[in-house]
py3Dmol code that shows the C-alpha trace and the ligand (Angstrom):
import py3Dmol

protein = """\
ATOM      1  CA  UNK A   1      -0.769  26.858   6.712  1.00  0.00           C
ATOM      2  CA  UNK A   2       1.129  29.250   8.980  1.00  0.00           C
ATOM      3  CA  UNK A   3       1.681  27.001  11.978  1.00  0.00           C
ATOM      4  CA  UNK A   4       3.327  23.606  12.198  1.00  0.00           C
ATOM      5  CA  UNK A   5       1.011  20.705  12.930  1.00  0.00           C
ATOM      6  CA  UNK A   6       3.495  19.789  15.675  1.00  0.00           C
ATOM      7  CA  UNK A   7       3.349  23.161  17.434  1.00  0.00           C
ATOM      8  CA  UNK A   8       1.463  22.001  20.529  1.00  0.00           C
ATOM      9  CA  UNK A   9      -0.186  25.333  21.245  1.00  0.00           C
ATOM     10  CA  UNK A  10      -1.591  25.362  17.723  1.00  0.00           C
ATOM     11  CA  UNK A  11      -2.229  21.599  17.599  1.00  0.00           C
ATOM     12  CA  UNK A  12      -4.287  21.524  20.780  1.00  0.00           C
ATOM     13  CA  UNK A  13      -6.731  24.046  19.358  1.00  0.00           C
ATOM     14  CA  UNK A  14      -6.865  22.657  15.853  1.00  0.00           C
ATOM     15  CA  UNK A  15      -8.679  19.492  14.762  1.00  0.00           C
ATOM     16  CA  UNK A  16      -6.814  19.231  11.425  1.00  0.00           C
ATOM     17  CA  UNK A  17      -3.432  19.275  13.149  1.00  0.00           C
ATOM     18  CA  UNK A  18      -4.585  16.679  15.667  1.00  0.00           C
ATOM     19  CA  UNK A  19      -5.583  14.434  12.744  1.00  0.00           C
ATOM     20  CA  UNK A  20      -2.167  14.907  11.098  1.00  0.00           C
ATOM     21  CA  UNK A  21      -0.370  14.166  14.383  1.00  0.00           C
ATOM     22  CA  UNK A  22      -2.566  11.068  14.846  1.00  0.00           C
ATOM     23  CA  UNK A  23      -1.716   9.807  11.361  1.00  0.00           C
ATOM     24  CA  UNK A  24       1.964  10.330  12.161  1.00  0.00           C
ATOM     25  CA  UNK A  25       1.573   8.250  15.316  1.00  0.00           C
ATOM     26  CA  UNK A  26      -0.203   5.488  13.389  1.00  0.00           C
ATOM     27  CA  UNK A  27       2.610   5.453  10.812  1.00  0.00           C
ATOM     28  CA  UNK A  28       4.988   5.004  13.759  1.00  0.00           C
ATOM     29  CA  UNK A  29       2.903   2.022  14.899  1.00  0.00           C
ATOM     30  CA  UNK A  30       3.210   0.471  11.420  1.00  0.00           C
ATOM     31  CA  UNK A  31       6.991   0.832  11.624  1.00  0.00           C
ATOM     32  CA  UNK A  32       7.169  -0.690  15.132  1.00  0.00           C
ATOM     33  CA  UNK A  33       4.903  -3.637  14.264  1.00  0.00           C
ATOM     34  CA  UNK A  34       6.747  -4.317  11.021  1.00  0.00           C
ATOM     35  CA  UNK A  35      10.073  -4.151  12.837  1.00  0.00           C
ATOM     36  CA  UNK A  36       8.911  -6.669  15.471  1.00  0.00           C
ATOM     37  CA  UNK A  37       7.705  -9.063  12.783  1.00  0.00           C
ATOM     38  CA  UNK A  38      10.943  -8.697  10.787  1.00  0.00           C
ATOM     39  CA  UNK A  39      13.106  -9.432  13.825  1.00  0.00           C
ATOM     40  CA  UNK A  40      11.305 -12.687  14.419  1.00  0.00           C
ATOM     41  CA  UNK A  41      12.374 -13.986  10.992  1.00  0.00           C
ATOM     42  CA  UNK A  42      15.813 -12.291  10.944  1.00  0.00           C
ATOM     43  CA  UNK A  43      14.709 -10.129   8.012  1.00  0.00           C
ATOM     44  CA  UNK A  44      14.750  -6.374   7.461  1.00  0.00           C
ATOM     45  CA  UNK A  45      11.439  -4.454   7.330  1.00  0.00           C
ATOM     46  CA  UNK A  46      11.782  -3.857   3.574  1.00  0.00           C
ATOM     47  CA  UNK A  47      12.443  -7.564   2.998  1.00  0.00           C
ATOM     48  CA  UNK A  48       9.194  -8.372   4.792  1.00  0.00           C
ATOM     49  CA  UNK A  49       7.306  -5.699   2.839  1.00  0.00           C
ATOM     50  CA  UNK A  50       8.608  -7.102  -0.443  1.00  0.00           C
ATOM     51  CA  UNK A  51       7.626 -10.667   0.524  1.00  0.00           C
ATOM     52  CA  UNK A  52       4.087  -9.548   1.417  1.00  0.00           C
ATOM     53  CA  UNK A  53       3.806  -7.571  -1.817  1.00  0.00           C
ATOM     54  CA  UNK A  54       4.986 -10.559  -3.895  1.00  0.00           C
ATOM     55  CA  UNK A  55       2.433 -12.804  -2.189  1.00  0.00           C
ATOM     56  CA  UNK A  56      -0.449 -10.528  -3.169  1.00  0.00           C
ATOM     57  CA  UNK A  57       0.384  -9.196  -6.634  1.00  0.00           C
ATOM     58  CA  UNK A  58       0.534 -10.569 -10.156  1.00  0.00           C
ATOM     59  CA  UNK A  59       3.567 -11.278 -12.350  1.00  0.00           C
ATOM     60  CA  UNK A  60       3.730  -7.917 -14.129  1.00  0.00           C
ATOM     61  CA  UNK A  61       4.084  -6.165 -10.760  1.00  0.00           C
ATOM     62  CA  UNK A  62       6.697  -8.590  -9.392  1.00  0.00           C
ATOM     63  CA  UNK A  63       9.652  -6.843 -11.029  1.00  0.00           C
ATOM     64  CA  UNK A  64      12.481  -4.716  -9.647  1.00  0.00           C
ATOM     65  CA  UNK A  65      11.370  -1.481 -11.370  1.00  0.00           C
ATOM     66  CA  UNK A  66       7.774  -1.830 -10.142  1.00  0.00           C
ATOM     67  CA  UNK A  67       8.927  -2.604  -6.589  1.00  0.00           C
ATOM     68  CA  UNK A  68      11.262   0.411  -6.669  1.00  0.00           C
ATOM     69  CA  UNK A  69       8.292   2.687  -7.500  1.00  0.00           C
ATOM     70  CA  UNK A  70       6.025   0.926  -5.026  1.00  0.00           C
ATOM     71  CA  UNK A  71       8.407   1.389  -2.100  1.00  0.00           C
ATOM     72  CA  UNK A  72       9.881   4.679  -3.291  1.00  0.00           C
ATOM     73  CA  UNK A  73      13.408   3.254  -3.399  1.00  0.00           C
ATOM     74  CA  UNK A  74      16.132   3.053  -6.025  1.00  0.00           C
ATOM     75  CA  UNK A  75      16.330   0.011  -8.278  1.00  0.00           C
ATOM     76  CA  UNK A  76      19.808  -0.678  -6.811  1.00  0.00           C
ATOM     77  CA  UNK A  77      18.383  -0.897  -3.265  1.00  0.00           C
ATOM     78  CA  UNK A  78      15.545  -3.181  -4.360  1.00  0.00           C
ATOM     79  CA  UNK A  79      17.983  -5.358  -6.337  1.00  0.00           C
ATOM     80  CA  UNK A  80      20.053  -5.767  -3.154  1.00  0.00           C
ATOM     81  CA  UNK A  81      16.915  -6.699  -1.196  1.00  0.00           C
ATOM     82  CA  UNK A  82      15.972  -9.270  -3.849  1.00  0.00           C
ATOM     83  CA  UNK A  83      19.519 -10.675  -3.853  1.00  0.00           C
ATOM     84  CA  UNK A  84      19.403 -11.122  -0.101  1.00  0.00           C
ATOM     85  CA  UNK A  85      15.971 -12.821  -0.274  1.00  0.00           C
ATOM     86  CA  UNK A  86      17.339 -15.159  -2.944  1.00  0.00           C
ATOM     87  CA  UNK A  87      20.314 -16.075  -0.740  1.00  0.00           C
ATOM     88  CA  UNK A  88      17.837 -16.955   2.016  1.00  0.00           C
ATOM     89  CA  UNK A  89      15.922 -19.190  -0.438  1.00  0.00           C
ATOM     90  CA  UNK A  90      12.761 -17.102  -0.127  1.00  0.00           C
ATOM     91  CA  UNK A  91      12.477 -16.072  -3.804  1.00  0.00           C
ATOM     92  CA  UNK A  92      13.545 -17.241  -7.266  1.00  0.00           C
ATOM     93  CA  UNK A  93      14.065 -15.205 -10.434  1.00  0.00           C
ATOM     94  CA  UNK A  94      12.476 -16.020 -13.795  1.00  0.00           C
ATOM     95  CA  UNK A  95      14.418 -14.199 -16.517  1.00  0.00           C
ATOM     96  CA  UNK A  96      12.401 -12.850 -19.440  1.00  0.00           C
ATOM     97  CA  UNK A  97      13.279 -14.453 -22.808  1.00  0.00           C
ATOM     98  CA  UNK A  98      13.346 -11.088 -24.676  1.00  0.00           C
ATOM     99  CA  UNK A  99      15.470  -9.244 -22.071  1.00  0.00           C
ATOM    100  CA  UNK A 100      17.925 -11.158 -19.908  1.00  0.00           C
ATOM    101  CA  UNK A 101      18.385  -8.199 -17.510  1.00  0.00           C
ATOM    102  CA  UNK A 102      14.701  -8.222 -16.563  1.00  0.00           C
ATOM    103  CA  UNK A 103      13.122 -10.912 -14.396  1.00  0.00           C
ATOM    104  CA  UNK A 104       9.897 -11.797 -12.594  1.00  0.00           C
ATOM    105  CA  UNK A 105      10.302 -12.581  -8.898  1.00  0.00           C
ATOM    106  CA  UNK A 106       8.564 -15.668  -7.512  1.00  0.00           C
ATOM    107  CA  UNK A 107       8.228 -16.713  -3.897  1.00  0.00           C
ATOM    108  CA  UNK A 108       9.540 -20.153  -2.937  1.00  0.00           C
ATOM    109  CA  UNK A 109       7.389 -22.342  -0.675  1.00  0.00           C
ATOM    110  CA  UNK A 110       9.366 -21.090   2.351  1.00  0.00           C
ATOM    111  CA  UNK A 111       8.984 -17.492   1.085  1.00  0.00           C
ATOM    112  CA  UNK A 112       5.209 -17.962   0.766  1.00  0.00           C
ATOM    113  CA  UNK A 113       4.942 -19.308   4.303  1.00  0.00           C
ATOM    114  CA  UNK A 114       6.890 -16.393   5.818  1.00  0.00           C
ATOM    115  CA  UNK A 115       5.022 -13.841   3.659  1.00  0.00           C
ATOM    116  CA  UNK A 116       1.718 -15.300   4.813  1.00  0.00           C
ATOM    117  CA  UNK A 117       2.648 -15.282   8.512  1.00  0.00           C
ATOM    118  CA  UNK A 118       4.191 -11.795   8.501  1.00  0.00           C
ATOM    119  CA  UNK A 119       1.270 -10.298   6.556  1.00  0.00           C
ATOM    120  CA  UNK A 120      -0.730 -10.293   9.799  1.00  0.00           C
ATOM    121  CA  UNK A 121       1.575  -7.691  11.356  1.00  0.00           C
ATOM    122  CA  UNK A 122      -1.237  -5.078  11.176  1.00  0.00           C
ATOM    123  CA  UNK A 123      -3.621  -7.001  13.462  1.00  0.00           C
ATOM    124  CA  UNK A 124      -3.339  -4.494  16.338  1.00  0.00           C
ATOM    125  CA  UNK A 125      -4.186  -1.675  13.921  1.00  0.00           C
ATOM    126  CA  UNK A 126      -7.130  -3.614  12.472  1.00  0.00           C
ATOM    127  CA  UNK A 127      -8.624  -4.460  15.892  1.00  0.00           C
ATOM    128  CA  UNK A 128     -10.022  -1.011  16.815  1.00  0.00           C
ATOM    129  CA  UNK A 129     -11.134  -0.424  13.205  1.00  0.00           C
ATOM    130  CA  UNK A 130     -13.187  -3.647  13.331  1.00  0.00           C
ATOM    131  CA  UNK A 131     -15.023  -2.211  16.329  1.00  0.00           C
ATOM    132  CA  UNK A 132     -16.211   0.927  14.509  1.00  0.00           C
ATOM    133  CA  UNK A 133     -19.788   1.035  13.249  1.00  0.00           C
ATOM    134  CA  UNK A 134     -20.325   0.760   9.481  1.00  0.00           C
ATOM    135  CA  UNK A 135     -20.961   4.460   8.937  1.00  0.00           C
ATOM    136  CA  UNK A 136     -17.763   5.464  10.763  1.00  0.00           C
ATOM    137  CA  UNK A 137     -15.769   2.963   8.714  1.00  0.00           C
ATOM    138  CA  UNK A 138     -17.206   4.299   5.446  1.00  0.00           C
ATOM    139  CA  UNK A 139     -16.511   7.912   6.439  1.00  0.00           C
ATOM    140  CA  UNK A 140     -13.007   7.006   7.503  1.00  0.00           C
ATOM    141  CA  UNK A 141     -12.342   5.157   4.259  1.00  0.00           C
ATOM    142  CA  UNK A 142     -13.625   8.036   2.163  1.00  0.00           C
ATOM    143  CA  UNK A 143     -11.465  10.538   4.076  1.00  0.00           C
ATOM    144  CA  UNK A 144      -8.369   8.372   3.684  1.00  0.00           C
ATOM    145  CA  UNK A 145      -9.081   8.002  -0.058  1.00  0.00           C
ATOM    146  CA  UNK A 146      -9.222  11.791  -0.342  1.00  0.00           C
ATOM    147  CA  UNK A 147      -5.895  12.198   1.483  1.00  0.00           C
ATOM    148  CA  UNK A 148      -4.191   9.534  -0.647  1.00  0.00           C
ATOM    149  CA  UNK A 149      -5.650  11.014  -3.842  1.00  0.00           C
ATOM    150  CA  UNK A 150      -4.211  14.414  -2.901  1.00  0.00           C
ATOM    151  CA  UNK A 151      -0.803  12.868  -2.107  1.00  0.00           C
ATOM    152  CA  UNK A 152      -0.845  11.212  -5.509  1.00  0.00           C
ATOM    153  CA  UNK A 153      -1.825  14.416  -7.346  1.00  0.00           C
ATOM    154  CA  UNK A 154       0.975  16.343  -5.668  1.00  0.00           C
ATOM    155  CA  UNK A 155       3.543  13.634  -6.492  1.00  0.00           C
ATOM    156  CA  UNK A 156       4.252  12.491  -2.923  1.00  0.00           C
ATOM    157  CA  UNK A 157       2.954   8.986  -3.706  1.00  0.00           C
ATOM    158  CA  UNK A 158       3.718   7.727  -7.185  1.00  0.00           C
ATOM    159  CA  UNK A 159       2.002   4.356  -7.243  1.00  0.00           C
ATOM    160  CA  UNK A 160      -1.734   4.085  -7.014  1.00  0.00           C
ATOM    161  CA  UNK A 161      -4.120   1.290  -7.739  1.00  0.00           C
ATOM    162  CA  UNK A 162      -7.257   2.916  -6.392  1.00  0.00           C
ATOM    163  CA  UNK A 163     -10.568   3.614  -8.122  1.00  0.00           C
ATOM    164  CA  UNK A 164     -10.321   7.390  -8.384  1.00  0.00           C
ATOM    165  CA  UNK A 165      -7.213   7.174 -10.587  1.00  0.00           C
ATOM    166  CA  UNK A 166      -8.528   4.322 -12.748  1.00  0.00           C
ATOM    167  CA  UNK A 167      -9.544   4.625 -16.378  1.00  0.00           C
ATOM    168  CA  UNK A 168     -12.670   2.521 -15.653  1.00  0.00           C
ATOM    169  CA  UNK A 169     -13.889   4.821 -12.867  1.00  0.00           C
ATOM    170  CA  UNK A 170     -16.964   6.848 -13.774  1.00  0.00           C
ATOM    171  CA  UNK A 171     -17.403   9.543 -11.124  1.00  0.00           C
ATOM    172  CA  UNK A 172     -20.774  10.167  -9.530  1.00  0.00           C
ATOM    173  CA  UNK A 173     -23.117  12.411 -11.480  1.00  0.00           C
ATOM    174  CA  UNK A 174     -26.491  13.925 -10.589  1.00  0.00           C
ATOM    175  CA  UNK A 175     -26.435  12.433  -7.110  1.00  0.00           C
ATOM    176  CA  UNK A 176     -25.788   8.887  -8.374  1.00  0.00           C
ATOM    177  CA  UNK A 177     -23.021   6.670  -7.036  1.00  0.00           C
ATOM    178  CA  UNK A 178     -19.855   6.213  -9.147  1.00  0.00           C
ATOM    179  CA  UNK A 179     -19.568   3.175 -11.407  1.00  0.00           C
ATOM    180  CA  UNK A 180     -16.774   0.767 -12.371  1.00  0.00           C
ATOM    181  CA  UNK A 181     -16.957   0.426 -16.157  1.00  0.00           C
ATOM    182  CA  UNK A 182     -14.938  -2.796 -16.133  1.00  0.00           C
ATOM    183  CA  UNK A 183     -16.808  -4.705 -13.451  1.00  0.00           C
ATOM    184  CA  UNK A 184     -20.053  -3.005 -14.525  1.00  0.00           C
ATOM    185  CA  UNK A 185     -21.138  -2.300 -10.986  1.00  0.00           C
ATOM    186  CA  UNK A 186     -22.077   0.656  -8.878  1.00  0.00           C
ATOM    187  CA  UNK A 187     -19.310   1.562  -6.447  1.00  0.00           C
ATOM    188  CA  UNK A 188     -20.800   2.328  -3.044  1.00  0.00           C
ATOM    189  CA  UNK A 189     -18.200   3.751  -0.686  1.00  0.00           C
ATOM    190  CA  UNK A 190     -17.507   0.314   0.805  1.00  0.00           C
ATOM    191  CA  UNK A 191     -16.837  -1.039  -2.737  1.00  0.00           C
ATOM    192  CA  UNK A 192     -14.126   1.503  -3.614  1.00  0.00           C
ATOM    193  CA  UNK A 193     -10.772  -0.241  -3.896  1.00  0.00           C
ATOM    194  CA  UNK A 194      -7.409   0.918  -2.615  1.00  0.00           C
ATOM    195  CA  UNK A 195      -5.396  -1.816  -4.380  1.00  0.00           C
ATOM    196  CA  UNK A 196      -7.304  -3.221  -7.342  1.00  0.00           C
ATOM    197  CA  UNK A 197      -5.768  -5.984  -9.508  1.00  0.00           C
ATOM    198  CA  UNK A 198      -7.699  -4.667 -12.548  1.00  0.00           C
ATOM    199  CA  UNK A 199      -6.674  -1.021 -12.070  1.00  0.00           C
ATOM    200  CA  UNK A 200      -5.547   0.812 -15.210  1.00  0.00           C
ATOM    201  CA  UNK A 201      -4.010   4.237 -14.649  1.00  0.00           C
ATOM    202  CA  UNK A 202      -5.790   7.142 -16.314  1.00  0.00           C
ATOM    203  CA  UNK A 203      -3.686   8.691 -19.092  1.00  0.00           C
TER     204      UNK A 203
END
"""
ligand_1 = """\
8
LIG
S -11.198 -1.612 -12.296
Fe -10.786 -1.642 -10.091
S -9.791 0.312 -9.656
Fe -10.771 0.477 -11.653
S -12.767 1.426 -11.174
Fe -13.030 -0.816 -11.290
S -12.824 -1.510 -9.139
Fe -11.971 0.577 -9.249
"""
view = py3Dmol.view(width=600, height=400)
view.addModel(protein, "pdb")
view.setStyle({"model": 0}, {"cartoon": {"style": "trace"}})
view.addModel(ligand_1, "xyz")
view.setStyle({"model": 1}, {"stick": {}})
view.zoomTo()
view.show()
């Protein structure tokens, strides 16, 4: 790539660069929407993201080290976030019997309620996607999977819980659809998962 995606002369004649610039604008929208939601509850954006993550993931993922990888932050920063959420009575810590430095983070009732309400912050992004026809949605999903897969392979994104990096994923062969070996089902493009609770990373 010789030209920047943000060089307007190049961008205006180049579909790929327009797609990159559009993704950048959408990421800006995520930040704005998350910020608005956070302000309403006097929380920081990362505090809201952590609450939403805790609401939707199982015990083994509700730990400081996992959250640090998930949000690409240091353990010290996540520990501070958790401390602040604890002071606001939104989470509790369950220390592990075999290691008193490690703990599982649980939402309190108040934490669950705020996590649930704030988790709708993407509604204005979902609205136009809902209006797409099925084929456009499937194509879009497949393209986004490919981008995320590339970002994972090149080390930009460390955490992945999507089918293509899962040990149970059997890629398509001879024109057949891929299969999930765990759920024993064919994975049509609309069945591919971006955040699967059963995901096991390929070695
Ligand atoms: S276990 Fe989940 S992530 Fe793995 S292939 Fe099956 S559906 Fe996909």
